[in-house]
C-alpha positions in Angstrom: 4.8 -7.0 11.3 1.6 -7.2 9.2 3.2 -4.9 6.5 6.0 -7.4 6.1 3.5 -10.1 5.0 2.4 -8.3 1.9 3.5 -10.5 -1.1 6.5 -9.2 -3.1 4.5 -9.2 -6.4 2.2 -6.5 -4.9 4.8 -4.1 -3.6 8.0 -2.8 -5.0 11.3 -1.5 -3.7 11.3 0.9 -0.9 14.0 3.3 0.4 17.5 2.5 -0.8 16.2 -0.3 -3.0 15.1 -2.6 -0.2 13.0 -5.3 -1.8 10.2 -5.2 0.8 8.8 -2.0 -0.6 7.9 -0.6 2.9 9.9 2.4 3.9 11.6 2.1 7.3 9.4 3.4 10.1 11.2 6.0 12.2 9.1 7.8 14.8 5.9 7.8 12.8 2.5 6.2 12.6 2.4 6.2 8.8 3.8 3.6 6.5 4.7 4.4 2.9 4.3 1.4 0.6 5.5 1.2 -2.9 2.8 -0.4 -5.1 4.4 0.2 -8.4 4.4 -3.4 -9.5 0.6 -3.7 -8.7 -0.2 -0.4 -10.5 1.8 -1.5 -13.5 0.1 -4.9 -13.7 -3.4 -3.3 -13.4 -2.5 -0.4 -15.7 -3.7 2.2 -13.2 -2.3 5.0 -11.1 -1.9 4.9 -7.3 -4.9 7.3 -7.1 -7.0 4.9 -9.1 -5.8 2.0 -7.0 -6.7 3.9 -3.8 -10.2 4.5 -5.2 -10.6 0.9 -6.2 -9.6 -0.2 -2.7 -12.3 2.0 -1.2 -14.9 0.8 -3.7 -14.1 -2.9 -3.8 -12.2 -3.8 -0.6 -13.7 -1.2 1.7 -10.3 0.0 2.8 -9.0 3.5 2.8 -5.3 4.1 2.1 -4.1 7.5 0.9 -2.6 7.7 -2.6 0.9 9.0 -2.3 0.2 11.7 -4.9 -1.6 13.8 -2.3 1.9 14.7 -1.3 3.1 15.6 -4.8 4.4 13.8 -7.8 7.1 12.0 -5.8 4.3 10.0 -4.1 3.1 8.4 -7.3 3.1 4.5 -7.1 2.9 4.7 -3.3 0.1 4.3 -0.8 0.2 5.8 2.7 -1.2 3.5 5.4 -2.0 4.9 8.9 -0.8 2.6 11.6 -2.5 4.6 14.4 -5.3 2.2 15.0 -5.8 -1.1 17.0 -3.7 -4.0 15.6 -6.8 -6.1 14.7 -8.1 -3.3 12.5 -4.8 -2.9 10.8 -4.5 -6.6 10.3 -8.0 -6.7 8.8 -7.3 -3.8 6.5 -4.1 -5.4 5.2 -5.9 -8.7 4.8 -8.5 -7.0 2.6 -5.8 -5.3 0.7 -3.9 -8.5 -0.1 -7.2 -10.3 -0.9 -8.1 -7.5 -3.3 -4.6 -7.8 -4.9 -4.7 -11.5 -5.4 -8.2 -11.3 -6.8 -7.4 -8.6 -9.3 -3.9 -9.7 -10.6 
């Protein structure tokens, strides 16, 4: 549910062009989030975004590029943690985004 609250100007289109930018979760504890609009606005890659999130928001999301070039403009978020921790991480992510765009 927390993933659905990320504002549309931060994330892009997900699988099959769905506007929410979060790929459907099917038997996994990982979420793939398209951050192409945010990367474009900031003029950075998803790898650079992931590093800025560590440095500035103290949140660790994997850059999708660790899985190859098809992962560019995506972040991988691990959902295998207590919900309050996930909610805090997503809050920090959205706060970072609103502060930087």
